[in-house]
N, C-alpha and C positions, 0 to 999 in steps of 0.2 A: 255203605249207608243201606240199608235192608229198607226197604219202602216199597210196598204194593201200592203201584199207581191206578188210576181211576180203568187203564186199558189194561190190565193183569187180570182185573177182576171181569173186565167183557170177555178178554180171551177166555176165563175159566167160565163164564156164561154160557159162551158159545159151546166149548164142549159137552157142556150138561147139555144141550139141547140136541147134540148129533147122535152123543150116547143113549140120545131117550130119557134124558131126565133122570137116569137111573141113580146118580148120587144125593137125588133129594127125593125121589120118589121109588117107594119101594114095590115088589112085584104088584102087590096088590093095589097102587094107588097109593098107599101111605106113605106120610112123610118118615123119615129115618133111616133109609137106609140105601146103602149102595154095594155095586160091585166091585170085586177084584177085576182091575182091569189091565192090560198092556200099552203102555204108551213111552213117550220119551219124556224125561224128566231133565230139565234144564236150571241150574242154578245159575242167579245173575246177580250183579251188584248193579243197584240202577242211582244213578247221579245226572246232576243239573250241570249242563254246560251251554257254553255260548257262541255262537257265529264267529268267527274270526279268518282273514285271509292269511293264508301260510306265511305272506312276505309282510304280513301288517299294515297299517293303514300309513302310510308313508305322508309327511306334512312336507312342501315343496315352495322354497322362495327364492328370489333372485340374489345374486352373489353380490348386486350392486344395488346402491341407493339410485332411486329416480322416479321417474315419472312413466308409467305402462302408457305403451302405445296402442298396442294389438294384443290380443286374448284369441288364440285359433280353436279353442275346446269348450266342448259344455258340460255340463254334469250327465254321466250314462254315456260318455263318450270313449268309444275303447281308441285304445294308441299302442303305439309300437316303442321299442328299446330307440331312442334316441330324435325321436319326434319331438317337434318345435311346439310347445305350449304357446309360448308369449313370448314379448320384448319389449324391453323401454327404449325410450327414445335417443337413439344409436347414431345420433349426430355427430357428436363430439367425438366419439369411439372409434367409429369409421375412419374421419380427418385424420386421427392419430397416427393409424394403421398406413393409409396414404403417405403420410410423411415418412415414417420408421418406411416403408417401403423405396420410397426414393432417395432415401440415405442408404441403405441397401447397395440399390442400385449406382449410385456414385462409387461407394469404397469398391465394388467389384472390379468396375471399370479401373480404378488405381492401381488394386491387384496385378490387374491383365497387364496394364503399363510397366509395372515395375517387373514383369516376368517375361515378358516380352522381347524390352528395348527396345531401341532406336528400328525406327523402319530404315527401308535400303534408301529410298531419295534422301533421306538424312547423314545415314551413312557416307552417299554420293557428294554431297554439300561440302559434307567436313573435308572429305578429300581433295576437294579441289579448292578450298581455302588453304590446305597445307601445300598443295602443289604452288601458288599464288605468293604463300608465305616462302618458299623455299626460292622462286626465279626472285622474289625481291631481295633476299640475303645474298643471293648470288651476285645481284647487280650491284649491293652497295658494298660488297669485298670486292669488285675487280675497280670500282669507284675510290675503295681507299688504298688498293696497290697503286694504281696511277697518280695518286694524290703523292704518296710517300715516294715514287719515282722522282716526279717533280721537283719533289722538297730537297731532293739531294743536288739537287742545279738552281736552287732558289727560283724557281722559274715560278711557286705558286708559295702563298704566305701560308705560317705555321697556323693559322687559325682556321685555315681550311683544310689544312691537312686533319687538325683536331674534327673539326668539323665531318669528314667522311668519315673517318675511325668510329667516333660515336654514331653516325646512321648504321655503319656494318653492324655495330653489337647490336643495336637496335632490331636490324632485321631479322638477324641472328637467333637471338630471343622469341620474335613472334611469330619466326618457323618453328621453333622449339614448343610453343605453347598450341600451337594450331595441331602439331606432331599429337602431342600430350590429349588434347580435346578429341583427336578423331578414337585416339585410343581408348580413352574411357566413353563414347560412343558404341564403340563396337564390342568393350566389353558389358555394359549393361549396367542395371542397377547393382548397388552394392547387396551383399546379404543382408544386413540391417535393416536396408528400407526394405525388402522384401516380406522381413520377418513382420517390420509393421505396418506394410499393406495388410498380409495376414490376419492379423490383428486386429485392424481397421475395419474387416470384413464379420469377423466372428462377434465386435461386438455391434454390428449393424444386425446382425443377422438375432441376435438378443432383445436388441429393441422390437423389431419386429413381432419376434414370438411372445414379447409382453403386449406390447400394442394389440393384438390380436386377441389374448387372453383376455385382454381390460374387456373387448370385443364381445368376446362371448360371455361374459357375466351380464350382458345383460339382454341375453338372451334365456329361454328356461326350457326345458328338456327334459323328456322322461328316461329316469334311469332304467325303467323295465316295462316289460310288456303288462298291460292293467287296464283299469276303468277307472274314469274322473268321478270320485266319490262328489265333491264338493269344488267348488268353484269360488273364492273368498277373497276376489277383487274385481276391480272389473277397468275397464279402458279409462285413463285421465287419471287416475286415482295415484298418489305419493304411497311411494314402499319404499321400508328401511330396510336397514341390515343390523342396528341396534338400539332396538330390541329389533331383530327377525320379524319381518311379515311375514305369514304364511299366504301364499297366494292361491295353493291349488291343494288338495289330498288325493292322492292316489292311491287303489288298492288292488291285486290281482284276484279278479272275483271268480279264476276259473279252477284255482286252487285252495278252496276252503278248508277250515279244519273247525273242531270245536276245542276250546279250553274247560276241562272240565274238572269238577271240584268233588275229589272222593272222600266220603266220612274218616275219617282216625280207624272206625270200626273196620273198617273194610279193605285197608291198604292191604294187608297181606294175602289177599284174593287176587290183586293186582300184578300180572304180567305184562311185559313188553311185547307188542303184538297181537295179544290176545283179539279175538274176532267180538265184533255186535253192532249194534245198529242203534240209532236217535230215531226220535218220533219227536211230532208236537201236536196241539190241537191241530194248529192254524193249517197242516196240510192230512189230518181226516188218520187213515189208517198208512200212509204212506212210512216206509221205514227208510232211513237211511243208513246203508250199512260203510261199515269202515272198519279200522284195527286201532289199537291202541301205538301212538306213535313215539310218544317219549312220557316218561314214569319222572317225576319230579323228586329230589332227594331232603327234600324240609316241608314238615309240615307249617300251616300259616293260617291265619282268618279267613274266614267264608267272604266273598267277595260278591258270590252271585247271589241275588236275593229273590225267593221262591215264593210265588202265590199259595203254596200250601200252607196253611192254619197249621199243619203238625209239625212243621220244619220246624228244625231245633236253629239257633243262630249263636250257640255258646260251644259249640263244637269246634275242634280244628280239619282240616279237610289236606289233601295231599293234591296239587295241581298235575294232571293229565293232560296230555293233547291227543285228541282222537281223531285222525284222518279221514276223511271221507272219502268212497269211492267215487260217489255220483251228487256234488252238492246243488246240481242244477236247482233254481227257482230259490234257494234261502238266501234271506237278504244276510245284510251284514249286522251282529249282535242279537239276534233272534236266539231267545232260550229255548232249548230241548231237553229231555229226558234221554238220556243216554243209557244202555241198556247192554252191560258187559257180560257175555258168557265164562263163566271161571269153571263149571264144572256141569257133563252132557251124562246121563244114561241112557240109551236105547233101546226101546222096543222090553222095558222091563214091567215087573208085576207093581204095582201102584193102587195105595189106597187113600181118601182122602184125609187130610191132616184131621180134619175133624170128626174120624174116627178114632184117630189115636190117641190112648190113654198112657200117660207116661209114667213110669213109678220109679224108685229109685236105682234098682237092679235091668231092668228090662221094661219092654213097651205092650200093650196089649190091643189087642181090638176085640168085641164081640161079633163072633160068627153066628148068622142067623141060620138057622136050619127048619127043617117042618117038625123036628122032636124036638126044637126048642134052643133058646138062644145060650149058646156058651163063651168064656172068657178064651181068648188062646194068645200065647206071649208070641209074638213076631220080635224079628231082630229086621232095621231100620239101613237106609242109607242114605242117600242123600234128599234133600225136598229141596221144592221151588216154591214155598209159601203156602199152597195149595194140596199140593198131592204128596206123597212120600213114597221113597221108593221100597219096598219091601223084599229083605234078601231069602227069610225064611218064613215059616209059620202058614202062609194061608194059600191054596190054589186058585188058580186064574178061573173065574166065575161065580164063586163064594162072595156071597154078600154078609155085609158089614154095618153093623150098625151105625148112624152119623148123630155125633150129637146137634 
């Protein structure tokens, strides 16, 4: 976008003043003369831009619906990553965490019991029961043998013999059961019971994680370091998730850039990494240096509204991101003019563009001398809209007529 801002004219006027007004005032004070001087010629693209955060303005909201209990930040507060910004009423969520943690503790105790087996005193008790059962079985066996001997001489009734036999069998079975019970106690839990205990612990851990996640949904934390731009809710308000309620807007004001729109006629002169500066009337003569950090790939409609009455709105533009070296003091949304240096010539001969007459094949200037004015063909280089580089045709110090 070839546009000479008011600031460019001011700079040109300052140069005229420094050189003694030579471009506008002749040797004897008459208008219409300018000297051929050495100076820098810088060709620029000037385009409008708007200040934005590199990370953008992020709208933050709670992951759960509920009543806002507390907000810990105000607009303008500087926050760090992970810092707690606000909290919903979390009494139910905390109770769920407590319940899940208790269930996990019980499951872990069951798993410990399954893997450790019986205690030593339980084993000793089982061994004592086995000893008693064996002693009783032996006593019943002796009683049966005595009853059987007496039955041979008809000293006891047959019913008593049968009773002794049944009692001996029952005592022997009780001893076998006590022996089996002791073996089980010594062996511990079965593998299936251990697997079930492990699975119960895993399920309880998942319940705790779920409860803690639901509790974290009642907290609002900063995703990155930045500044609170807007606070949109207050303590006591209800927030929802459908539609989501925006509670806080966060932006990183330490890293700013300009979203710039380059006119379609200038896109061929823009390259990634080109240096330049931005300026705004609100900051006077201060310049904000920077460079082109990203160049768009698609032309689109103009979105930045300019106050310049000469600005066109029917042209297509290319979005370019201009990264600022020192953005201190710039508020979000401020419009600035971005000046990108596309070509430069240092310490070269120059003449004012107002002194150049362009023909079909060449360019001319009128050289003034004591013997009279004479037209002279010159070869031009680049120009900055005010002066042009002269490659050949005139010498430093000569004076030319200015229209």
